[in-house]
Jmol script that loads the backbone (N, CA, C; Angstrom):
load data "model"
ATOM      1  N   MET A   1      21.690 146.871 191.284  1.00  0.00           N
ATOM      2  CA  MET A   1      20.370 147.143 191.439  1.00  0.00           C
ATOM      3  C   MET A   1      20.045 148.858 191.363  1.00  0.00           C
ATOM      4  N   PHE A   2      19.199 148.971 190.962  1.00  0.00           N
ATOM      5  CA  PHE A   2      18.881 150.382 190.386  1.00  0.00           C
ATOM      6  C   PHE A   2      18.263 151.333 191.620  1.00  0.00           C
ATOM      7  N   ARG A   3      17.588 150.944 192.512  1.00  0.00           N
ATOM      8  CA  ARG A   3      17.026 151.545 193.663  1.00  0.00           C
ATOM      9  C   ARG A   3      17.731 152.581 194.429  1.00  0.00           C
ATOM     10  N   PRO A   4      18.979 152.542 194.866  1.00  0.00           N
ATOM     11  CA  PRO A   4      19.936 153.352 195.359  1.00  0.00           C
ATOM     12  C   PRO A   4      20.172 154.551 194.496  1.00  0.00           C
ATOM     13  N   ALA A   5      20.396 154.632 192.977  1.00  0.00           N
ATOM     14  CA  ALA A   5      20.049 155.520 192.207  1.00  0.00           C
ATOM     15  C   ALA A   5      19.086 156.325 192.234  1.00  0.00           C
ATOM     16  N   LEU A   6      17.946 155.477 192.147  1.00  0.00           N
ATOM     17  CA  LEU A   6      16.400 156.271 191.948  1.00  0.00           C
ATOM     18  C   LEU A   6      16.262 156.937 193.625  1.00  0.00           C
ATOM     19  N   GLU A   7      16.769 156.333 194.705  1.00  0.00           N
ATOM     20  CA  GLU A   7      16.651 157.038 195.661  1.00  0.00           C
ATOM     21  C   GLU A   7      17.451 158.768 195.612  1.00  0.00           C
ATOM     22  N   TYR A   8      18.502 158.255 195.127  1.00  0.00           N
ATOM     23  CA  TYR A   8      19.369 159.630 194.852  1.00  0.00           C
ATOM     24  C   TYR A   8      18.923 160.768 194.062  1.00  0.00           C
ATOM     25  N   LEU A   9      18.283 160.403 192.989  1.00  0.00           N
ATOM     26  CA  LEU A   9      17.356 161.099 192.074  1.00  0.00           C
ATOM     27  C   LEU A   9      16.044 161.576 192.819  1.00  0.00           C
ATOM     28  N   SER A  10      15.558 160.972 193.461  1.00  0.00           N
ATOM     29  CA  SER A  10      14.319 161.466 194.183  1.00  0.00           C
ATOM     30  C   SER A  10      14.417 162.592 195.215  1.00  0.00           C
ATOM     31  N   VAL A  11      15.595 162.373 196.161  1.00  0.00           N
ATOM     32  CA  VAL A  11      16.208 163.291 196.920  1.00  0.00           C
ATOM     33  C   VAL A  11      16.873 164.706 196.058  1.00  0.00           C
ATOM     34  N   GLU A  12      17.523 164.159 195.402  1.00  0.00           N
ATOM     35  CA  GLU A  12      18.176 165.456 194.611  1.00  0.00           C
ATOM     36  C   GLU A  12      17.321 166.379 193.818  1.00  0.00           C
ATOM     37  N   HIS A  13      16.359 166.011 193.316  1.00  0.00           N
ATOM     38  CA  HIS A  13      15.675 166.611 192.487  1.00  0.00           C
ATOM     39  C   HIS A  13      13.819 166.629 193.261  1.00  0.00           C
ATOM     40  N   GLY A  14      13.906 166.278 194.094  1.00  0.00           N
ATOM     41  CA  GLY A  14      12.483 166.592 195.223  1.00  0.00           C
ATOM     42  C   GLY A  14      11.389 165.939 194.492  1.00  0.00           C
ATOM     43  N   VAL A  15      11.579 164.692 193.855  1.00  0.00           N
ATOM     44  CA  VAL A  15      10.691 163.823 192.826  1.00  0.00           C
ATOM     45  C   VAL A  15      10.501 162.473 193.788  1.00  0.00           C
ATOM     46  N   PRO A  16       9.210 162.168 193.683  1.00  0.00           N
ATOM     47  CA  PRO A  16       8.860 160.579 194.113  1.00  0.00           C
ATOM     48  C   PRO A  16       9.361 159.566 193.366  1.00  0.00           C
ATOM     49  N   ALA A  17      10.553 159.335 192.370  1.00  0.00           N
ATOM     50  CA  ALA A  17      10.719 158.960 191.227  1.00  0.00           C
ATOM     51  C   ALA A  17      11.491 157.499 192.316  1.00  0.00           C
ATOM     52  N   LYS A  18      10.718 156.420 191.757  1.00  0.00           N
ATOM     53  CA  LYS A  18      11.149 154.995 192.271  1.00  0.00           C
ATOM     54  C   LYS A  18      10.926 153.829 191.177  1.00  0.00           C
ATOM     55  N   PHE A  19      11.352 152.866 191.442  1.00  0.00           N
ATOM     56  CA  PHE A  19      11.002 151.724 190.489  1.00  0.00           C
ATOM     57  C   PHE A  19       9.766 151.208 190.231  1.00  0.00           C
ATOM     58  N   ARG A  20       9.347 151.219 189.071  1.00  0.00           N
ATOM     59  CA  ARG A  20       7.634 150.948 188.613  1.00  0.00           C
ATOM     60  C   ARG A  20       6.887 151.929 189.342  1.00  0.00           C
ATOM     61  N   ALA A  21       7.027 153.329 189.361  1.00  0.00           N
ATOM     62  CA  ALA A  21       6.263 154.296 189.585  1.00  0.00           C
ATOM     63  C   ALA A  21       6.002 154.669 188.508  1.00  0.00           C
ATOM     64  N   ARG A  22       4.410 154.847 188.377  1.00  0.00           N
ATOM     65  CA  ARG A  22       3.301 155.247 187.267  1.00  0.00           C
ATOM     66  C   ARG A  22       3.645 156.548 186.923  1.00  0.00           C
ATOM     67  N   VAL A  23       3.947 157.053 185.634  1.00  0.00           N
ATOM     68  CA  VAL A  23       4.270 158.527 185.155  1.00  0.00           C
ATOM     69  C   VAL A  23       3.614 159.095 184.037  1.00  0.00           C
ATOM     70  N   SER A  24       3.563 160.071 183.731  1.00  0.00           N
ATOM     71  CA  SER A  24       2.730 160.818 182.558  1.00  0.00           C
ATOM     72  C   SER A  24       3.892 161.823 182.075  1.00  0.00           C
ATOM     73  N   TYR A  25       4.155 161.601 180.591  1.00  0.00           N
ATOM     74  CA  TYR A  25       4.927 162.460 179.710  1.00  0.00           C
ATOM     75  C   TYR A  25       4.046 162.982 178.637  1.00  0.00           C
ATOM     76  N   GLN A  26       4.071 164.353 178.652  1.00  0.00           N
ATOM     77  CA  GLN A  26       3.549 164.679 177.510  1.00  0.00           C
ATOM     78  C   GLN A  26       2.206 163.846 177.004  1.00  0.00           C
ATOM     79  N   GLY A  27       1.372 163.535 178.115  1.00  0.00           N
ATOM     80  CA  GLY A  27       0.133 162.576 177.585  1.00  0.00           C
ATOM     81  C   GLY A  27       0.281 161.139 177.823  1.00  0.00           C
ATOM     82  N   LYS A  28       1.574 160.831 177.532  1.00  0.00           N
ATOM     83  CA  LYS A  28       1.986 159.068 177.536  1.00  0.00           C
ATOM     84  C   LYS A  28       1.722 158.884 179.123  1.00  0.00           C
ATOM     85  N   ILE A  29       1.302 157.705 179.397  1.00  0.00           N
ATOM     86  CA  ILE A  29       1.442 156.815 180.648  1.00  0.00           C
ATOM     87  C   ILE A  29       2.466 155.865 180.439  1.00  0.00           C
ATOM     88  N   GLY A  30       3.624 155.607 181.410  1.00  0.00           N
ATOM     89  CA  GLY A  30       4.298 154.903 181.458  1.00  0.00           C
ATOM     90  C   GLY A  30       4.935 154.530 183.046  1.00  0.00           C
ATOM     91  N   VAL A  31       5.927 153.826 182.914  1.00  0.00           N
ATOM     92  CA  VAL A  31       6.670 153.061 184.340  1.00  0.00           C
ATOM     93  C   VAL A  31       7.980 153.353 184.742  1.00  0.00           C
ATOM     94  N   ILE A  32       8.473 153.634 185.176  1.00  0.00           N
ATOM     95  CA  ILE A  32       9.811 153.862 185.506  1.00  0.00           C
ATOM     96  C   ILE A  32      10.606 152.499 185.656  1.00  0.00           C
ATOM     97  N   THR A  33      11.488 152.348 185.059  1.00  0.00           N
ATOM     98  CA  THR A  33      12.330 150.864 184.747  1.00  0.00           C
ATOM     99  C   THR A  33      13.550 151.338 185.734  1.00  0.00           C
ATOM    100  N   ARG A  34      14.164 152.081 185.429  1.00  0.00           N
ATOM    101  CA  ARG A  34      15.510 152.117 185.869  1.00  0.00           C
ATOM    102  C   ARG A  34      16.099 153.463 185.808  1.00  0.00           C
ATOM    103  N   SER A  35      17.342 154.209 186.659  1.00  0.00           N
ATOM    104  CA  SER A  35      17.956 155.205 186.393  1.00  0.00           C
ATOM    105  C   SER A  35      18.972 154.993 185.379  1.00  0.00           C
ATOM    106  N   SER A  36      19.057 156.256 184.437  1.00  0.00           N
ATOM    107  CA  SER A  36      20.144 156.414 183.560  1.00  0.00           C
ATOM    108  C   SER A  36      20.932 157.911 183.738  1.00  0.00           C
ATOM    109  N   GLY A  37      21.921 157.537 184.535  1.00  0.00           N
ATOM    110  CA  GLY A  37      23.033 158.676 184.753  1.00  0.00           C
ATOM    111  C   GLY A  37      21.692 159.964 185.589  1.00  0.00           C
ATOM    112  N   ASP A  38      21.481 160.927 184.919  1.00  0.00           N
ATOM    113  CA  ASP A  38      20.558 162.041 185.474  1.00  0.00           C
ATOM    114  C   ASP A  38      19.753 161.751 185.333  1.00  0.00           C
ATOM    115  N   CYS A  39      18.838 160.925 184.912  1.00  0.00           N
ATOM    116  CA  CYS A  39      17.583 160.740 184.141  1.00  0.00           C
ATOM    117  C   CYS A  39      17.157 159.562 184.702  1.00  0.00           C
ATOM    118  N   VAL A  40      15.858 159.157 184.447  1.00  0.00           N
ATOM    119  CA  VAL A  40      14.973 157.857 184.639  1.00  0.00           C
ATOM    120  C   VAL A  40      14.683 157.049 183.375  1.00  0.00           C
ATOM    121  N   ARG A  41      14.563 156.028 183.078  1.00  0.00           N
ATOM    122  CA  ARG A  41      13.970 155.301 181.807  1.00  0.00           C
ATOM    123  C   ARG A  41      12.553 155.057 181.982  1.00  0.00           C
ATOM    124  N   VAL A  42      11.978 155.509 181.242  1.00  0.00           N
ATOM    125  CA  VAL A  42      10.307 155.251 181.293  1.00  0.00           C
ATOM    126  C   VAL A  42      10.047 154.423 180.184  1.00  0.00           C
ATOM    127  N   LYS A  43       9.326 153.388 180.433  1.00  0.00           N
ATOM    128  CA  LYS A  43       8.783 152.455 179.399  1.00  0.00           C
ATOM    129  C   LYS A  43       7.349 153.068 179.467  1.00  0.00           C
ATOM    130  N   PHE A  44       6.901 153.345 177.991  1.00  0.00           N
ATOM    131  CA  PHE A  44       5.304 154.027 177.574  1.00  0.00           C
ATOM    132  C   PHE A  44       4.400 152.786 177.297  1.00  0.00           C
ATOM    133  N   GLU A  45       3.319 152.754 177.959  1.00  0.00           N
ATOM    134  CA  GLU A  45       2.513 151.861 177.158  1.00  0.00           C
ATOM    135  C   GLU A  45       2.903 151.463 175.719  1.00  0.00           C
ATOM    136  N   GLY A  46       2.771 150.315 175.252  1.00  0.00           N
ATOM    137  CA  GLY A  46       2.777 150.161 174.078  1.00  0.00           C
ATOM    138  C   GLY A  46       3.988 150.143 173.316  1.00  0.00           C
ATOM    139  N   SER A  47       5.065 150.624 174.248  1.00  0.00           N
ATOM    140  CA  SER A  47       6.375 150.586 173.594  1.00  0.00           C
ATOM    141  C   SER A  47       7.493 149.390 174.202  1.00  0.00           C
ATOM    142  N   ARG A  48       7.976 149.362 173.281  1.00  0.00           N
ATOM    143  CA  ARG A  48       9.041 148.018 173.883  1.00  0.00           C
ATOM    144  C   ARG A  48      10.156 148.397 174.626  1.00  0.00           C
ATOM    145  N   TYR A  49      10.876 149.373 174.520  1.00  0.00           N
ATOM    146  CA  TYR A  49      11.956 149.918 175.209  1.00  0.00           C
ATOM    147  C   TYR A  49      11.651 151.118 176.251  1.00  0.00           C
ATOM    148  N   GLY A  50      12.481 151.242 177.261  1.00  0.00           N
ATOM    149  CA  GLY A  50      12.306 152.838 177.919  1.00  0.00           C
ATOM    150  C   GLY A  50      12.995 153.650 177.217  1.00  0.00           C
ATOM    151  N   VAL A  51      12.600 155.075 177.479  1.00  0.00           N
ATOM    152  CA  VAL A  51      13.582 156.265 177.150  1.00  0.00           C
ATOM    153  C   VAL A  51      13.721 156.789 178.340  1.00  0.00           C
ATOM    154  N   PRO A  52      15.063 157.843 178.346  1.00  0.00           N
ATOM    155  CA  PRO A  52      15.560 158.513 179.136  1.00  0.00           C
ATOM    156  C   PRO A  52      14.821 159.836 179.516  1.00  0.00           C
ATOM    157  N   ILE A  53      14.591 160.435 180.669  1.00  0.00           N
ATOM    158  CA  ILE A  53      13.815 161.515 180.758  1.00  0.00           C
ATOM    159  C   ILE A  53      14.127 162.011 182.343  1.00  0.00           C
ATOM    160  N   HIS A  54      14.371 163.762 182.146  1.00  0.00           N
ATOM    161  CA  HIS A  54      14.639 164.031 183.311  1.00  0.00           C
ATOM    162  C   HIS A  54      13.610 163.653 184.295  1.00  0.00           C
ATOM    163  N   PRO A  55      13.874 163.636 185.586  1.00  0.00           N
ATOM    164  CA  PRO A  55      12.964 163.255 186.698  1.00  0.00           C
ATOM    165  C   PRO A  55      12.004 164.397 186.749  1.00  0.00           C
ATOM    166  N   THR A  56      12.149 165.612 186.929  1.00  0.00           N
ATOM    167  CA  THR A  56      11.414 166.806 186.769  1.00  0.00           C
ATOM    168  C   THR A  56      10.503 166.932 185.700  1.00  0.00           C
ATOM    169  N   GLU A  57      10.551 166.231 184.629  1.00  0.00           N
ATOM    170  CA  GLU A  57       9.796 166.859 183.559  1.00  0.00           C
ATOM    171  C   GLU A  57       8.640 165.997 183.504  1.00  0.00           C
ATOM    172  N   LEU A  58       8.438 164.848 184.533  1.00  0.00           N
ATOM    173  CA  LEU A  58       7.407 163.860 184.649  1.00  0.00           C
ATOM    174  C   LEU A  58       6.343 164.394 185.623  1.00  0.00           C
ATOM    175  N   ILE A  59       5.211 163.771 185.379  1.00  0.00           N
ATOM    176  CA  ILE A  59       4.251 163.681 186.398  1.00  0.00           C
ATOM    177  C   ILE A  59       3.885 162.359 187.208  1.00  0.00           C
ATOM    178  N   TYR A  60       4.312 162.485 188.413  1.00  0.00           N
ATOM    179  CA  TYR A  60       4.006 161.253 189.056  1.00  0.00           C
ATOM    180  C   TYR A  60       2.847 161.018 189.388  1.00  0.00           C
ATOM    181  N   LEU A  61       2.202 159.691 189.377  1.00  0.00           N
ATOM    182  CA  LEU A  61       0.664 159.211 189.234  1.00  0.00           C
ATOM    183  C   LEU A  61       0.562 158.754 190.439  1.00  0.00           C
ATOM    184  N   ASP A  62       1.506 158.059 191.069  1.00  0.00           N
ATOM    185  CA  ASP A  62       1.390 157.296 192.305  1.00  0.00           C
ATOM    186  C   ASP A  62       1.512 158.201 193.639  1.00  0.00           C
ATOM    187  N   ALA A  63       0.536 158.232 194.504  1.00  0.00           N
ATOM    188  CA  ALA A  63       0.434 159.089 195.377  1.00  0.00           C
ATOM    189  C   ALA A  63       1.721 159.297 196.405  1.00  0.00           C
ATOM    190  N   ASP A  64       2.557 158.595 196.697  1.00  0.00           N
ATOM    191  CA  ASP A  64       3.609 158.526 197.595  1.00  0.00           C
ATOM    192  C   ASP A  64       4.404 160.092 197.330  1.00  0.00           C
ATOM    193  N   PRO A  65       4.515 160.473 198.411  1.00  0.00           N
ATOM    194  CA  PRO A  65       5.287 161.849 198.409  1.00  0.00           C
ATOM    195  C   PRO A  65       6.699 161.789 198.415  1.00  0.00           C
ATOM    196  N   ALA A  66       7.439 162.636 197.677  1.00  0.00           N
ATOM    197  CA  ALA A  66       8.953 162.844 197.285  1.00  0.00           C
ATOM    198  C   ALA A  66       9.620 162.722 198.874  1.00  0.00           C
ATOM    199  N   PRO A  67      10.952 161.622 198.965  1.00  0.00           N
ATOM    200  CA  PRO A  67      11.294 161.818 199.969  1.00  0.00           C
ATOM    201  C   PRO A  67      11.848 163.207 200.544  1.00  0.00           C
ATOM    202  N   GLY A  68      11.800 163.326 201.776  1.00  0.00           N
ATOM    203  CA  GLY A  68      12.317 164.585 202.671  1.00  0.00           C
ATOM    204  C   GLY A  68      11.216 165.894 202.076  1.00  0.00           C
ATOM    205  N   ALA A  69      10.125 165.364 201.598  1.00  0.00           N
ATOM    206  CA  ALA A  69       9.015 166.647 200.939  1.00  0.00           C
ATOM    207  C   ALA A  69       8.207 166.816 202.641  1.00  0.00           C
TER     208      ALA A  69
END
end "model"
wireframe off; spacefill off
backbone 0.3
color backbone group
């Protein structure tokens, strides 16, 4: 299950990364599908696969604050 790794990334980087969180990156909208090392995989609208992006490079569109914030 990917949630524990996403929780770790959230706390480590101070971001609200979570499974299925809506995010924006370079003007594209997507959702977090899982963690991948020190990155999260984001599946953008209209794409078939997720791409790895560092969690601090994303704009989080969901209103939940980061853990520990």
